[in-house]
C-alpha positions in Angstrom: -7.3 -6.2 4.0 -8.3 -9.8 4.6 -6.0 -12.2 6.5 -4.7 -13.8 3.4 -3.7 -10.5 1.8 -2.2 -9.4 5.1 0.0 -12.5 5.2 1.3 -12.0 1.7 2.3 -8.5 2.6 4.0 -9.6 5.8 6.0 -12.1 3.9 7.6 -9.3 1.9 8.1 -7.2 5.1 9.8 -10.1 6.9 12.2 -10.9 4.1 13.1 -7.2 3.7 13.9 -7.2 7.4 16.2 -10.2 7.0 18.2 -8.4 4.3 18.6 -5.4 6.5 19.6 -7.5 9.5 22.3 -9.2 7.6 23.9 -6.0 6.3 27.2 -5.3 8.0 28.3 -1.9 9.3 28.2 0.5 12.2 26.8 4.0 12.8 30.2 5.6 12.5 33.7 5.2 13.8 32.7 6.5 17.2 28.9 5.9 17.6 27.7 2.4 18.3 24.5 1.1 16.6 22.9 0.8 20.0 23.9 2.7 23.2 22.5 3.7 26.6 21.2 7.2 27.2 20.5 7.0 30.9 17.2 7.0 32.7 14.2 9.1 31.8 12.3 11.3 34.2 10.2 8.3 35.3 13.2 6.3 36.3 13.1 3.9 33.3 16.4 3.1 31.5 16.5 4.2 27.9 18.6 3.4 24.8 19.1 4.8 21.4 19.3 2.4 18.4 20.2 3.1 14.7 17.3 2.4 12.4 18.8 1.8 9.0 15.9 3.3 7.2 17.4 6.3 5.3 18.6 6.0 1.8 17.9 3.8 -1.2 19.6 1.0 -3.2 21.6 -1.9 -1.8 24.0 0.2 0.2 23.0 2.3 3.2 25.4 4.9 4.7 25.6 4.7 8.5 26.1 8.4 8.9 22.8 9.1 7.2 20.7 6.9 9.6 18.3 8.1 12.3 18.3 6.8 15.8 15.2 5.9 17.8 15.0 6.3 21.6 13.0 3.8 23.6 12.7 3.2 27.3 11.7 0.3 29.6 8.4 0.4 31.4 4.8 0.3 30.4 5.5 1.9 27.0 8.6 -0.1 26.3 7.5 -0.7 22.7 6.6 2.9 22.0 9.1 5.3 20.5 9.8 8.1 23.0 12.2 10.2 21.0 14.5 10.1 17.9 17.5 11.9 16.3 17.0 12.5 12.6 19.5 11.2 10.1 20.5 13.1 6.9 16.9 13.8 6.1 15.9 16.5 8.5 12.0 16.8 8.5 10.2 20.1 8.2 7.8 19.5 11.1 4.6 21.4 10.9 2.0 22.2 13.6 4.5 23.6 16.0 4.5 26.4 18.6 6.8 29.3 18.7 10.6 28.6 18.7 12.9 29.8 21.4 16.6 29.8 21.8 18.1 27.7 24.6 21.3 25.8 25.3 22.1 22.1 25.9 25.1 21.2 27.9 27.8 19.8 25.7 26.0 21.0 22.6 25.6 24.8 22.8 22.8 27.0 21.5 19.7 25.2 20.1 16.2 26.1 18.8 13.4 24.5 20.8 9.7 24.4 20.3 6.7 22.2 21.0 5.2 20.3 18.1 2.6 17.7 17.2 5.1 15.2 16.1 3.7 12.8 13.5 6.5 10.2 14.0 6.0 10.0 17.8 2.2 10.4 17.5 2.0 12.9 20.3 3.1 16.3 21.5 6.9 16.5 21.7 9.8 18.8 22.3 11.5 19.6 19.0 15.2 20.5 19.0 17.4 21.8 16.1 20.9 23.2 15.9 23.8 23.6 13.6 27.1 21.9 14.2 30.0 21.0 12.0 28.3 22.4 9.0 25.3 20.1 9.5 21.8 20.7 10.7 20.9 18.4 13.6 17.4 17.6 14.6 15.7 15.5 17.3 12.4 15.3 19.2 11.2 13.5 22.3 8.2 13.4 24.6 8.9 15.5 27.8 9.7 12.5 29.9 12.5 11.4 27.5 13.9 14.9 26.9 17.0 14.2 29.1 17.7 11.1 27.0 17.3 13.0 23.7 19.9 15.5 25.0 22.2 12.6 26.0 21.8 11.0 22.5 22.6 14.3 20.8 25.8 14.7 22.8 27.0 11.2 21.7 25.9 11.4 18.1 26.5 15.0 17.2 29.3 16.0 19.6 31.1 12.7 20.0 30.8 12.6 23.8 31.1 9.4 25.8 28.1 7.1 26.1 26.5 7.5 29.6 26.0 4.6 32.0 22.8 2.6 31.6 21.3 3.9 34.9 22.9 7.3 34.7 20.9 10.4 35.8 21.7 12.3 32.6 19.6 15.4 33.6 18.4 18.0 31.1 19.4 21.5 30.2 16.2 22.6 28.5 13.6 24.2 30.8 10.4 22.7 29.6 8.2 25.4 31.4 10.0 28.1 29.4 8.9 26.7 26.0 5.8 28.4 24.6 2.7 26.3 24.4 2.3 24.2 21.4 -0.8 23.3 19.4 -3.6 21.4 21.0 -3.6 17.9 19.6 -5.0 14.5 20.1 -2.2 12.0 20.1 -1.9 10.5 16.6 -1.3 7.1 18.3 -5.0 7.1 19.4 -6.8 4.9 16.9 -10.4 5.8 17.8 -12.8 5.2 15.0 -10.3 3.2 13.0 -11.0 -0.4 12.2 -8.7 -3.3 13.1 -8.1 -4.0 9.4 -7.1 -0.4 8.6 -4.7 -0.2 11.6 -3.2 -3.6 10.8 -2.8 -2.6 7.1 -1.1 0.6 8.0 1.3 -1.2 10.3 2.2 -3.8 7.7 2.7 -1.1 5.1 5.1 0.6 7.4 7.0 -2.7 7.9 7.2 -3.2 4.1 8.5 0.2 3.4 11.2 0.2 6.1 9.5 2.6 8.5 10.1 0.3 11.4 9.6 2.9 14.1 6.2 3.8 12.7 5.3 0.1 12.3 6.2 -0.5 16.0 4.1 2.4 17.2 1.1 1.7 15.0 1.0 -2.1 15.7 1.5 -1.7 19.5 -1.2 1.0 19.6 -3.5 -1.4 17.6 -2.9 -4.1 20.2 -4.1 -1.8 23.0 -7.1 -0.6 21.0 -8.2 -3.9 19.7 -7.5 -6.2 22.6 -10.9 -7.9 22.2 -10.3 -8.9 18.5 -10.6 -12.6 17.5 -7.7 -14.9 18.3 -6.5 -15.3 14.8 -6.3 -11.5 14.3 -4.5 -11.1 17.6 -1.9 -13.7 16.6 -1.3 -11.9 13.3 -1.0 -8.6 15.2 1.3 -10.0 17.9 3.6 -11.5 15.3 3.7 -8.3 13.2 4.3 -6.1 16.3 7.0 -8.5 17.5 8.8 -8.3 14.1 8.6 -4.5 14.2 9.9 -4.3 17.7 12.8 -6.7 16.9 13.7 -4.5 13.9 14.2 -1.5 16.2 16.3 -3.5 18.7 13.5 -3.8 21.2 14.3 -7.5 21.7 12.6 -8.0 25.1 9.4 -6.4 23.9 9.5 -8.5 20.7 10.0 -11.7 22.6 7.0 -10.9 24.8 4.9 -10.5 21.6 6.1 -13.8 20.2 5.4 -15.5 23.5 1.9 -14.1 23.6 1.3 -15.3 20.1 2.6 -18.8 21.0 0.3 -18.9 24.0 -2.7 -18.0 21.9 -1.9 -20.7 19.4 -1.3 -23.3 22.1 -4.7 -22.5 23.5 -6.4 -23.5 20.1 -5.5 -27.2 20.5 -6.5 -29.2 17.5 -8.0 -26.1 15.8 -4.6 -24.3 15.6 -3.8 -22.6 12.4 -0.7 -24.5 11.1 0.3 -21.6 8.8 0.4 -19.2 11.8 2.6 -21.7 13.6 5.0 -21.8 10.7 4.9 -18.0 10.4 5.8 -17.7 14.1 8.8 -20.0 13.5 10.0 -17.8 10.7 9.5 -14.6 12.7 11.4 -15.9 15.6 14.2 -16.9 13.3 14.3 -13.3 12.0 14.3 -12.1 15.6 17.4 -14.2 16.3 19.0 -12.9 13.1 18.4 -9.3 14.3 20.2 -10.2 17.5 23.1 -11.7 15.4 22.5 -15.1 17.0 23.2 -17.0 13.8 23.5 -20.5 15.1 20.3 -20.3 17.1 18.5 -18.9 14.1 19.8 -21.7 11.9 18.6 -24.3 14.5 15.2 -22.7 14.7 14.7 -22.3 11.0 15.9 -25.8 10.2 12.8 -27.2 11.9 9.8 -27.5 9.6 6.8 -29.8 9.2 5.4 -29.2 5.7 1.9 -30.6 5.4 1.2 -30.0 1.7 2.9 -32.0 -1.0 2.7 -28.9 -3.3 5.6 -27.5 -1.3 7.8 -30.0 -3.2 6.3 -29.3 -6.6 9.1 -27.8 -8.8 6.6 -26.1 -11.1 5.0 -24.2 -8.2 8.3 -23.3 -6.7 9.5 -22.1 -10.1 6.5 -19.9 -10.5 7.1 -18.7 -6.9 10.7 -17.7 -7.7 9.6 -15.9 -10.9 6.8 -13.9 -9.4 7.5 -13.3 -5.7 11.2 -13.2 -5.1 11.0 -9.4 -5.2 9.4 -9.8 -1.8 7.2 -6.9 -2.3 4.5 -8.8 -4.1 4.8 -7.8 -7.8 6.4 -9.8 -10.6 7.3 -8.9 -14.2 3.7 -8.5 -15.1 2.7 -6.6 -12.0 0.5 -9.4 -10.6 2.9 -10.9 -8.1 1.5 -13.2 -5.5 -2.0 -12.7 -6.9 -1.0 -14.4 -10.2 0.4 -17.4 -8.4 -2.7 -17.6 -6.2 -4.9 -17.7 -9.3 -2.8 -20.6 -10.8 -3.0 -22.6 -7.6 -6.7 -22.1 -7.0 -6.1 -22.9 -3.3 -5.3 -20.0 -1.1 -4.1 -22.2 1.7 -1.6 -23.9 -0.6 -0.2 -20.6 -1.8 0.3 -19.4 1.7 2.1 -22.7 2.6 4.4 -22.3 -0.4 5.2 -18.7 0.5 5.9 -19.5 4.1 8.1 -22.5 3.3 10.0 -20.4 0.7 10.4 -17.6 3.2 11.8 -20.1 5.8 14.4 -21.4 3.4 15.4 -18.0 2.2 15.7 -16.6 5.8 17.7 -19.7 6.8 20.2 -19.0 4.0 20.6 -15.5 5.4 21.6 -16.9 8.8 23.9 -19.5 7.2 25.6 -16.8 5.1 26.2 -14.7 8.2 27.5 -17.5 10.4 30.9 -17.8 8.8 32.8 -19.7 6.1 31.1 -23.0 6.6 27.7 -21.3 6.7 28.5 -19.5 3.5 29.0 -22.8 1.7 25.6 -24.1 3.0 24.0 -20.9 1.8 25.6 -21.2 -1.6 24.3 -24.8 -1.9 20.8 -23.6 -1.0 21.0 -20.8 -3.7 22.2 -23.4 -6.2 19.3 -25.6 -5.4 16.9 -22.7 -5.7 18.3 -21.9 -9.2 17.8 -25.5 -10.3 14.2 -25.4 -9.1 13.6 -22.1 -10.9 14.9 -23.5 -14.2 12.1 -26.1 -14.4 9.6 -25.2 -17.1 6.1 -24.5 -16.1 3.8 -26.9 -17.9 
Protein backbone atom coordinates (compact mmCIF):
# COMPACT_ATOMS: atom_id res chain seq x y z
CA UNK A 1 0.00 0.00 0.00
CA UNK A 2 1.47 3.35 -1.02
CA UNK A 3 1.06 6.39 1.21
CA UNK A 4 -1.78 7.87 -0.86
CA UNK A 5 -3.80 4.67 -0.71
CA UNK A 6 -3.11 4.38 3.00
CA UNK A 7 -4.46 7.87 3.60
CA UNK A 8 -7.66 7.15 1.69
CA UNK A 9 -8.18 4.07 3.87
CA UNK A 10 -7.46 6.01 7.05
CA UNK A 11 -10.07 8.61 6.10
CA UNK A 12 -12.73 5.92 6.15
CA UNK A 13 -11.44 4.46 9.40
CA UNK A 14 -11.42 7.83 11.11
CA UNK A 15 -14.95 8.75 10.08
CA UNK A 16 -16.23 5.35 11.20
CA UNK A 17 -14.56 6.03 14.53
CA UNK A 18 -16.35 9.35 14.83
CA UNK A 19 -19.72 7.71 14.27
CA UNK A 20 -18.96 5.17 16.99
CA UNK A 21 -17.78 7.84 19.42
CA UNK A 22 -20.99 9.82 19.04
CA UNK A 23 -23.21 6.85 19.73
CA UNK A 24 -24.91 7.13 23.16
CA UNK A 25 -25.30 4.23 25.55
CA UNK A 26 -23.64 2.32 28.34
CA UNK A 27 -22.49 -1.25 28.88
CA UNK A 28 -25.56 -2.12 30.97
CA UNK A 29 -27.48 -0.77 33.90
CA UNK A 30 -24.70 -1.74 36.30
CA UNK A 31 -21.47 -2.00 34.30
CA UNK A 32 -19.76 1.26 33.28
CA UNK A 33 -18.12 1.58 29.87
CA UNK A 34 -14.71 1.97 31.53
CA UNK A 35 -13.75 0.86 35.03
CA UNK A 36 -10.71 0.07 37.15
CA UNK A 37 -9.65 -3.55 37.68
CA UNK A 38 -6.83 -2.95 40.18
CA UNK A 39 -3.10 -3.48 39.74
CA UNK A 40 -1.48 -6.27 37.74
CA UNK A 41 1.29 -8.49 39.10
CA UNK A 42 3.86 -5.89 38.03
CA UNK A 43 2.26 -3.10 40.07
CA UNK A 44 0.74 -1.23 37.10
CA UNK A 45 -2.85 0.02 37.37
CA UNK A 46 -5.24 -1.54 34.87
CA UNK A 47 -8.67 -0.78 33.48
CA UNK A 48 -11.34 -2.48 31.38
CA UNK A 49 -13.09 -0.59 28.58
CA UNK A 50 -16.08 -1.54 26.43
CA UNK A 51 -15.06 -1.85 22.77
CA UNK A 52 -18.33 -1.36 20.82
CA UNK A 53 -17.20 -3.75 18.09
CA UNK A 54 -19.83 -6.52 18.21
CA UNK A 55 -22.92 -6.45 16.03
CA UNK A 56 -24.01 -4.91 12.77
CA UNK A 57 -26.26 -2.17 11.52
CA UNK A 58 -26.73 1.25 13.04
CA UNK A 59 -27.60 0.07 16.57
CA UNK A 60 -25.15 -1.83 18.78
CA UNK A 61 -26.36 -3.54 21.96
CA UNK A 62 -24.26 -2.75 25.02
CA UNK A 63 -24.73 -6.19 26.55
CA UNK A 64 -23.16 -7.82 23.48
CA UNK A 65 -19.93 -5.83 23.57
CA UNK A 66 -16.50 -7.14 24.61
CA UNK A 67 -14.21 -5.41 27.10
CA UNK A 68 -10.48 -4.90 26.62
CA UNK A 69 -8.06 -4.81 29.54
CA UNK A 70 -5.01 -2.55 29.39
CA UNK A 71 -2.47 -1.50 32.00
CA UNK A 72 -0.10 1.40 32.49
CA UNK A 73 3.61 0.81 32.04
CA UNK A 74 5.90 0.03 29.15
CA UNK A 75 3.17 -1.87 27.29
CA UNK A 76 0.41 0.66 28.00
CA UNK A 77 -0.86 0.53 24.42
CA UNK A 78 -0.89 -3.27 24.21
CA UNK A 79 -3.96 -5.29 25.07
CA UNK A 80 -3.23 -7.51 28.10
CA UNK A 81 -6.58 -9.22 28.42
CA UNK A 82 -10.21 -9.14 27.34
CA UNK A 83 -13.70 -10.37 28.18
CA UNK A 84 -15.61 -11.57 25.13
CA UNK A 85 -19.04 -10.18 24.31
CA UNK A 86 -21.92 -12.20 22.90
CA UNK A 87 -19.63 -13.80 20.30
CA UNK A 88 -17.57 -16.31 22.28
CA UNK A 89 -14.59 -17.43 20.18
CA UNK A 90 -13.59 -21.02 19.62
CA UNK A 91 -9.91 -20.56 20.43
CA UNK A 92 -7.64 -23.16 18.87
CA UNK A 93 -4.03 -24.07 19.62
CA UNK A 94 -4.66 -24.59 23.33
CA UNK A 95 -3.37 -26.91 26.00
CA UNK A 96 -5.41 -29.24 28.19
CA UNK A 97 -8.30 -27.67 30.10
CA UNK A 98 -8.56 -27.99 33.89
CA UNK A 99 -11.31 -27.13 36.36
CA UNK A 100 -10.57 -24.36 38.86
CA UNK A 101 -12.56 -21.75 40.77
CA UNK A 102 -12.49 -17.95 40.80
CA UNK A 103 -13.52 -16.08 43.92
CA UNK A 104 -16.90 -14.46 43.37
CA UNK A 105 -17.50 -16.50 40.21
CA UNK A 106 -17.28 -20.19 41.06
CA UNK A 107 -16.11 -23.12 38.90
CA UNK A 108 -14.35 -22.22 35.64
CA UNK A 109 -12.50 -24.03 32.86
CA UNK A 110 -8.91 -22.85 32.45
CA UNK A 111 -6.27 -23.60 29.84
CA UNK A 112 -3.23 -22.05 28.16
CA UNK A 113 -3.73 -20.91 24.58
CA UNK A 114 -1.90 -19.16 21.79
CA UNK A 115 -4.39 -16.29 21.75
CA UNK A 116 -4.58 -14.60 18.34
CA UNK A 117 -6.25 -11.48 19.71
CA UNK A 118 -3.55 -10.89 22.33
CA UNK A 119 -0.82 -12.09 20.00
CA UNK A 120 0.87 -14.18 22.68
CA UNK A 121 0.42 -17.04 25.10
CA UNK A 122 -2.49 -16.40 27.45
CA UNK A 123 -4.63 -17.94 30.17
CA UNK A 124 -8.07 -18.74 28.72
CA UNK A 125 -11.08 -18.80 31.11
CA UNK A 126 -14.62 -20.03 30.38
CA UNK A 127 -17.67 -20.68 32.54
CA UNK A 128 -21.46 -20.77 32.53
CA UNK A 129 -23.48 -18.26 34.53
CA UNK A 130 -27.05 -17.06 34.20
CA UNK A 131 -27.63 -19.27 31.17
CA UNK A 132 -24.78 -17.65 29.31
CA UNK A 133 -21.28 -18.78 28.39
CA UNK A 134 -18.66 -16.30 29.56
CA UNK A 135 -15.16 -16.14 28.19
CA UNK A 136 -12.04 -14.13 28.84
CA UNK A 137 -8.31 -14.35 28.37
CA UNK A 138 -5.26 -12.53 29.69
CA UNK A 139 -1.50 -12.74 29.77
CA UNK A 140 -0.31 -14.15 33.13
CA UNK A 141 0.63 -10.73 34.53
CA UNK A 142 -2.93 -9.46 33.98
CA UNK A 143 -4.77 -12.57 35.15
CA UNK A 144 -5.79 -10.92 38.48
CA UNK A 145 -7.32 -8.08 36.47
CA UNK A 146 -9.21 -10.47 34.21
CA UNK A 147 -10.70 -12.12 37.30
CA UNK A 148 -11.68 -8.69 38.66
CA UNK A 149 -13.28 -7.71 35.33
CA UNK A 150 -15.26 -10.96 35.19
CA UNK A 151 -16.57 -10.37 38.71
CA UNK A 152 -17.86 -6.92 37.70
CA UNK A 153 -19.24 -7.86 34.26
CA UNK A 154 -20.59 -11.37 34.83
CA UNK A 155 -21.38 -11.34 38.57
CA UNK A 156 -22.32 -7.70 39.13
CA UNK A 157 -19.73 -7.16 41.85
CA UNK A 158 -18.46 -3.73 42.86
CA UNK A 159 -15.71 -2.08 40.82
CA UNK A 160 -12.37 -2.34 42.69
CA UNK A 161 -10.29 0.70 43.60
CA UNK A 162 -7.81 1.90 40.99
CA UNK A 163 -4.75 0.74 42.96
CA UNK A 164 -6.40 -2.25 44.63
CA UNK A 165 -4.44 -5.47 45.01
CA UNK A 166 -7.15 -7.64 43.49
CA UNK A 167 -5.20 -10.90 43.80
CA UNK A 168 -5.99 -14.01 41.80
CA UNK A 169 -7.67 -17.32 42.49
CA UNK A 170 -6.25 -19.28 39.57
CA UNK A 171 -3.02 -21.14 40.28
CA UNK A 172 -1.01 -20.56 37.12
CA UNK A 173 1.51 -23.31 37.94
CA UNK A 174 -1.32 -25.86 38.04
CA UNK A 175 -2.39 -25.17 34.45
CA UNK A 176 -0.96 -27.72 31.98
CA UNK A 177 1.61 -26.42 29.55
CA UNK A 178 0.23 -24.83 26.42
CA UNK A 179 1.56 -24.99 22.86
CA UNK A 180 4.95 -23.51 22.12
CA UNK A 181 4.38 -20.36 20.11
CA UNK A 182 6.14 -17.29 18.89
CA UNK A 183 4.11 -14.24 19.88
CA UNK A 184 1.91 -13.18 16.99
CA UNK A 185 2.80 -9.60 17.85
CA UNK A 186 6.35 -10.17 16.61
CA UNK A 187 6.48 -8.82 13.05
CA UNK A 188 9.76 -10.36 11.97
CA UNK A 189 10.00 -10.67 8.20
CA UNK A 190 6.95 -8.49 7.59
CA UNK A 191 7.39 -5.21 5.72
CA UNK A 192 6.35 -1.79 7.00
CA UNK A 193 3.73 -1.56 4.27
CA UNK A 194 2.08 -4.89 5.09
CA UNK A 195 2.04 -4.16 8.84
CA UNK A 196 0.61 -0.68 8.29
CA UNK A 197 -1.97 -2.03 5.85
CA UNK A 198 -3.06 -4.69 8.33
CA UNK A 199 -3.41 -2.11 11.10
CA UNK A 200 -5.42 0.26 8.89
CA UNK A 201 -7.68 -2.58 7.78
CA UNK A 202 -8.36 -3.39 11.44
CA UNK A 203 -9.25 0.27 12.03
CA UNK A 204 -11.63 0.26 9.06
CA UNK A 205 -13.42 -2.90 10.12
CA UNK A 206 -13.90 -1.87 13.75
CA UNK A 207 -11.30 -4.25 15.21
CA UNK A 208 -9.84 -1.49 17.35
CA UNK A 209 -8.01 -3.77 19.79
CA UNK A 210 -6.29 -5.55 16.91
CA UNK A 211 -5.48 -2.21 15.29
CA UNK A 212 -3.90 -0.89 18.48
CA UNK A 213 -1.78 -4.01 18.92
CA UNK A 214 -0.68 -4.24 15.29
CA UNK A 215 0.19 -0.56 14.89
CA UNK A 216 2.05 -0.29 18.19
CA UNK A 217 3.99 -3.46 17.40
CA UNK A 218 4.85 -1.94 14.00
CA UNK A 219 6.17 1.18 15.72
CA UNK A 220 8.56 -0.93 17.76
CA UNK A 221 9.63 -3.02 14.78
CA UNK A 222 10.05 -0.19 12.28
CA UNK A 223 11.43 2.58 14.47
CA UNK A 224 13.99 3.39 11.75
CA UNK A 225 11.40 4.03 9.01
CA UNK A 226 11.40 7.34 7.15
CA UNK A 227 9.81 10.33 8.87
CA UNK A 228 6.73 10.45 6.65
CA UNK A 229 5.97 6.80 7.33
CA UNK A 230 6.52 7.24 11.06
CA UNK A 231 4.11 10.18 11.13
CA UNK A 232 1.43 8.11 9.38
CA UNK A 233 2.04 5.22 11.75
CA UNK A 234 1.98 7.45 14.85
CA UNK A 235 -1.30 9.02 13.80
CA UNK A 236 -2.93 5.67 13.04
CA UNK A 237 -1.71 4.17 16.32
CA UNK A 238 -2.93 7.24 18.19
CA UNK A 239 -6.40 6.93 16.67
CA UNK A 240 -6.53 3.21 17.46
CA UNK A 241 -5.46 3.77 21.08
CA UNK A 242 -7.97 6.59 21.48
CA UNK A 243 -10.71 4.31 20.15
CA UNK A 244 -9.99 1.81 22.95
CA UNK A 245 -9.95 4.56 25.60
CA UNK A 246 -6.16 4.59 25.97
CA UNK A 247 -6.21 8.36 25.87
CA UNK A 248 -2.82 8.99 27.47
CA UNK A 249 -1.08 6.62 25.07
CA UNK A 250 -2.97 8.19 22.14
CA UNK A 251 -1.87 11.68 23.12
CA UNK A 252 1.74 10.49 23.29
CA UNK A 253 1.46 9.22 19.71
CA UNK A 254 -0.06 12.48 18.49
CA UNK A 255 2.61 14.52 20.32
CA UNK A 256 5.34 12.39 18.72
CA UNK A 257 3.79 12.90 15.28
CA UNK A 258 3.63 16.64 15.87
CA UNK A 259 7.29 16.73 16.94
CA UNK A 260 8.30 14.87 13.78
CA UNK A 261 6.32 17.31 11.64
CA UNK A 262 7.76 20.33 13.45
CA UNK A 263 11.24 19.02 12.74
CA UNK A 264 10.59 19.18 8.98
CA UNK A 265 10.45 22.96 8.91
CA UNK A 266 9.60 24.29 5.46
CA UNK A 267 9.49 20.74 4.05
CA UNK A 268 6.57 19.71 6.26
CA UNK A 269 3.76 17.76 4.59
CA UNK A 270 0.74 20.07 4.90
CA UNK A 271 -1.66 17.17 4.40
CA UNK A 272 -0.18 15.33 7.36
CA UNK A 273 -0.55 18.50 9.43
CA UNK A 274 -4.24 18.67 8.49
CA UNK A 275 -4.71 14.97 9.14
CA UNK A 276 -3.19 15.31 12.60
CA UNK A 277 -5.66 18.13 13.33
CA UNK A 278 -8.58 15.88 12.37
CA UNK A 279 -7.27 12.93 14.37
CA UNK A 280 -6.84 15.07 17.46
CA UNK A 281 -10.40 16.27 16.97
CA UNK A 282 -11.57 12.66 16.88
CA UNK A 283 -9.47 12.00 19.99
CA UNK A 284 -11.33 14.79 21.82
CA UNK A 285 -14.68 13.43 20.59
CA UNK A 286 -13.75 10.02 21.99
CA UNK A 287 -13.22 11.72 25.35
CA UNK A 288 -16.61 13.50 25.06
CA UNK A 289 -14.83 16.87 25.08
CA UNK A 290 -17.21 18.35 22.55
CA UNK A 291 -16.33 22.04 22.90
CA UNK A 292 -12.59 21.42 22.67
CA UNK A 293 -13.17 19.24 19.61
CA UNK A 294 -15.24 21.99 17.97
CA UNK A 295 -12.52 24.56 18.68
CA UNK A 296 -9.79 22.30 17.30
CA UNK A 297 -11.72 21.25 14.19
CA UNK A 298 -12.81 24.81 13.42
CA UNK A 299 -9.21 25.70 12.61
CA UNK A 300 -8.17 25.02 9.02
CA UNK A 301 -5.88 26.53 6.42
CA UNK A 302 -6.98 25.18 3.03
CA UNK A 303 -4.25 25.74 0.46
CA UNK A 304 -5.99 24.49 -2.66
CA UNK A 305 -8.77 26.41 -4.37
CA UNK A 306 -10.28 23.11 -5.48
CA UNK A 307 -11.52 22.65 -1.91
CA UNK A 308 -14.18 25.25 -2.71
CA UNK A 309 -15.12 23.82 -6.11
CA UNK A 310 -18.78 22.65 -5.82
CA UNK A 311 -18.37 20.11 -8.63
CA UNK A 312 -15.50 18.38 -6.87
CA UNK A 313 -17.29 18.39 -3.53
CA UNK A 314 -20.43 17.07 -5.24
CA UNK A 315 -18.44 14.20 -6.74
CA UNK A 316 -16.86 13.62 -3.33
CA UNK A 317 -20.28 13.38 -1.67
CA UNK A 318 -21.54 10.95 -4.31
CA UNK A 319 -18.55 8.63 -4.26
CA UNK A 320 -16.91 8.72 -0.84
CA UNK A 321 -19.50 9.50 1.82
CA UNK A 322 -19.75 5.76 2.45
CA UNK A 323 -16.39 6.29 4.21
CA UNK A 324 -15.20 2.89 3.14
CA UNK A 325 -13.99 3.92 -0.27
CA UNK A 326 -16.61 2.56 -2.71
CA UNK A 327 -19.34 4.43 -4.51
CA UNK A 328 -22.29 3.18 -6.52
CA UNK A 329 -20.05 1.96 -9.28
CA UNK A 330 -17.54 0.34 -6.96
CA UNK A 331 -14.70 2.73 -7.75
CA UNK A 332 -14.99 5.06 -4.76
CA UNK A 333 -12.06 7.36 -4.11
CA UNK A 334 -10.24 5.89 -7.10
CA UNK A 335 -12.84 7.31 -9.53
CA UNK A 336 -12.62 10.74 -7.98
CA UNK A 337 -8.83 10.55 -8.14
CA UNK A 338 -8.95 9.79 -11.85
CA UNK A 339 -11.19 12.80 -12.49
CA UNK A 340 -8.94 15.14 -10.57
CA UNK A 341 -5.72 13.99 -12.15
CA UNK A 342 -3.93 15.40 -9.08
CA UNK A 343 -3.42 13.02 -6.20
CA UNK A 344 -2.51 15.84 -3.82
CA UNK A 345 -5.70 17.73 -4.66
CA UNK A 346 -7.80 14.63 -4.00
CA UNK A 347 -6.21 14.09 -0.61
CA UNK A 348 -6.77 17.73 0.30
CA UNK A 349 -10.44 17.48 -0.64
CA UNK A 350 -10.88 14.29 1.35
CA UNK A 351 -9.15 15.72 4.42
CA UNK A 352 -11.17 18.94 4.33
CA UNK A 353 -14.43 17.03 3.85
CA UNK A 354 -13.51 14.76 6.74
CA UNK A 355 -12.77 17.77 8.95
CA UNK A 356 -16.16 19.34 8.26
CA UNK A 357 -17.99 16.06 8.77
CA UNK A 358 -16.16 15.32 12.04
CA UNK A 359 -16.86 18.88 13.21
CA UNK A 360 -20.58 18.27 12.63
CA UNK A 361 -20.38 15.18 14.85
CA UNK A 362 -18.94 17.23 17.71
CA UNK A 363 -21.50 20.01 17.14
CA UNK A 364 -24.38 17.56 17.15
CA UNK A 365 -23.19 16.01 20.43
CA UNK A 366 -22.59 19.33 22.18
CA UNK A 367 -26.24 20.16 22.84
CA UNK A 368 -29.21 22.02 21.42
CA UNK A 369 -27.22 24.93 19.96
CA UNK A 370 -24.67 22.55 18.50
CA UNK A 371 -27.44 20.51 16.91
CA UNK A 372 -28.57 23.59 15.00
CA UNK A 373 -25.01 24.25 13.78
CA UNK A 374 -24.69 20.62 12.68
CA UNK A 375 -28.02 20.83 10.86
CA UNK A 376 -26.85 23.94 9.03
CA UNK A 377 -23.68 22.14 7.97
CA UNK A 378 -25.68 19.18 6.69
CA UNK A 379 -27.99 21.53 4.75
CA UNK A 380 -24.99 23.21 3.15
CA UNK A 381 -23.54 19.83 2.24
CA UNK A 382 -26.81 18.85 0.59
CA UNK A 383 -26.79 22.06 -1.45
CA UNK A 384 -23.23 21.39 -2.59
CA UNK A 385 -24.11 17.80 -3.49
CA UNK A 386 -26.98 18.98 -5.69
CA UNK A 387 -24.70 20.91 -8.06
CA UNK A 388 -24.50 19.04 -11.42
CA UNK A 389 -21.12 17.75 -12.52
CA UNK A 390 -20.19 19.28 -15.83
